[in-house]
N, C-alpha and C positions, 0 to 999 in steps of 0.2 A: 251736524257733525256725527259720524258713526260712533256708536258705543263700542268699547273694547269687547273682546270675547269674554264670556263669563269666567273662564279659567285659562290662564296663559302661563305655561311653564317654560323657562328659558335656561339652558345650560346647567341643568340640575345634576349634581354629583353627590354620591353617598358611598362611603367605604366603612367597613367594620374590621376591627382587629380581633382575630381569634388565634389564641395560642401563639402569639407573637408574629402572626402572619396577617398581612393586610389583604382583605377581599373587597373588590369593587362591586358594589351592589347596583349602582346607577352610574351611567357614564354619559354626560352631556345630553340629558334628556330635553328635547323641545317638543311641546305638545300644546294644543288648544282644545277647549270644549266650548261650543256655542251655547247660547241660551236656549233651553228646551231640547237640547240634543242628547242623544244617547251615543256615547263612545265606548266601545268594548275594548278591553285590554286583555289580550290573549298571550299565551306562551306557556312553556313547560314549567314545572315546579322549579323554583330557584332562579327564574329568569329576571326577577326584580319587580314583579307586578305589585305584590303586597307592600314592599318597601316604598315604592312610588306612592301608593295610596296613603301610607302612614306619614310620608313627608308632606303630602298635600294637606292632610288633616292636622299637621303639627304634633303628631303623636311621637315622632322622632324628628330630629333636626338634620337638614341636609348639610353637607360640608361646604357647598357653594352653589350658586345659582339663585334664581328668583322664581317664586310662585306668586302670581298676581291673581287676585280674585276680584272681579268687577272693578278692575283698575287699581286695587289696593295691594301693596306688597305684603303678602302674608308673612313672609320670612322676617320682616322687620317689626312685626307687631309683638307687643308684650303686654302682660297685665290686663287692665280693664279693656283696652282697645281690642285685644284678642278675644276676650270673653264676650264682648258685645257682638263680635262677628260670628262666633261659633254656631249660634242657632241657624245661620244661613247655610251651613255645610254639615250634613249628617252622614252617618254610616250605618249600613246593615251588614252584619257579619254572617259568615257561613254557618256557624253554630250559635243560634240565639241563646241556648242554655248557658254557654260560657260567658255571655254578655249580660245575662239577667241575674238579679238577686233571687236565688231559688226559694227564699222565704217570703218574698214579696208577692202580693196578689197581682193579677193582670192589670187591675185598675191602677195600682200604685206604679207599676212599670210604665204604663202608657202615660200616666199623669205626671210622672217625675219631671219631664222636660218643661211642662207647663208651670210647675212649681219652682224649679231651679231658675228658670229664666223669667219668672214673674210675668207670664204671658196672659194668665187667666186668674181672676180673683178666686179665692178659696171657695166661695159660695157657688161659683159657676163651674168648678172643676169637674164635678161628677157628670154634669151634662156634656161638657166638652169631651170627656173620656168616652162616654157612650156614643157621641157623634163620630169620634175617631174609629171606634170599633165597628160601627155601622159602615163607615167609609171603606173599610177593608173586608166587608162582608163577614163579620164575626158576630155571633149572637151576643146580646148584652149579658146573658146569663154567665158567660165565662169571666166576667169582671171580678168575681169573688174567688176564682180558682187560682192555683199556682202553676208555674210553668210545667212541672212534671205531670200535671193533671190534664193537659191538653195534647193534641197530636202535633207532630213535627210541622205539618203544613200550617196549623193554627198558630204555632209559635212564630213561624216566619211572618205571618200576617201581623202578629202583635209587634214584631220588630219593625215592620214597615209602618204600622200605625204610630209607633213611638218616634220613628224618624220623621214622619209627616207632621207631627204635633207642632213643631216650631215653624212650619211653613217655609221649608228651606228652598233655596235656589238650586242646590246641588246635593245629590245623595250619592255616596260612594258605596257600591254593593260588591262585597268580596265573596265570590262564589255563592250567591244567595240561594241557588236552587240545586246545587250539586248533590246534596244529601237527601233530596226528596224523590218520591216515586214519580214516574214519568207523567202520570195524569195530574198529580198535584203540581208538578213543575210547570205545566202548561197554564194552570189556573193562576199561579203566582206571576208568571210572565204577562198574562193578560191583565191582571190587576195592575201591575206596574205601568203598562202602556195606557190603561184607562186613567190612572192617576196623573200620568204625564199630560194626557190630552186635557184633563180638567184644570190642572194647575200650572202647566208650563215648566215643571221642574226638570232639570237636566240630570242625567245619570252618567257616572263612570262605572261601567259594569265589567267587573273582573271575572273572567271565565276561561276555562280550557275546553269547553264544549262548543264545537263549531256550529252545531245545530242551533244552540241557544244564541250564539253570536249572530247567525243569519236572521233569526226570528226577531231580535230586539234592537239591533244596533244600526245606526245610520252610517257610522264609520267604525273601523276596527284598526287598532295599533297592535302589532305583534312585537313582543319583547324576546330578546335572547341575550343572555349574559350581561344584563344591565343596560342594553341598548335597544332602541326602537329600530327594527330592521325592515319593517313593512308597515304601510299605513294607507288607508283609502276605504272606498266602499267595500263591504264584505263580498259582494258578487265579483268584483274585480280582483281583490286580494286573494281570495280563496280559489278562484278559477285560474289565475296566472300568478302564482307566488314569485316574489322577487328575492326571496332568501331561502336558505336551506332550512331554517327554523320553521318558516311557514309551510314549506313543502313537506317537512316531516310531520307537522300537525295534520295536514290534509291526508297524507298517506296513512296515518294512524287511525283514521276513522274506519270503524268496522264496516265491512260490506257483506250483505247477506247473499249467499249463493244457494240457489235451490236446484237440487239435482233433478235431472229429467226423469220422468216416470218410465219404467220399462214397458 
């Protein structure tokens, strides 16, 4: 018997009330992510990408619909059962500084998931942290530093190490390279792909950068006004857009024009 998709979202809806007015953030979202797959979620600001990610992670509650993870209805879980499943789904944010305790050392930041979920005995935690830092190509010397004492690219590697600490099946990455220099961006993307090859982890990769989407994703879903308006392989979706939102994203990509020499 075939196993279900790792993540299966059905008829998901979410609205917010602001100043007495109702705003629909997600409208009848249907989506799947396979095991070991990278699905990119693209769209303009306000299209619903981050709201969808937060519903998947149960950081906010949907109004209706179902999110199934490995066959289990996440939307029905509460208390201990939800806490037991959380290590299998992790998140990497756009700005690691906002997600880190600025007073904590890098060793504490990376080691917290091991402690919170009781994955590694205290005596072995230091070695486990060093192994995680090495896995994301960070020198062990940064373990005693604090987030503001390392570079932006190093902070994002720390965020990835922390996410990998629980050996998740799925990592949600919300614009993880948008604030990095182009050369560092390529390094982080290569790191993510290497980790995926090693572990089989799946990614939900939120990005507005079509070059990044082409580089990392097996499929891309384009969102507009809370709906998925285009989905498929990046080469097909971006070459032959089926919606105005996708077409607008493609047309917005800068094109370099070189003037002819006299």
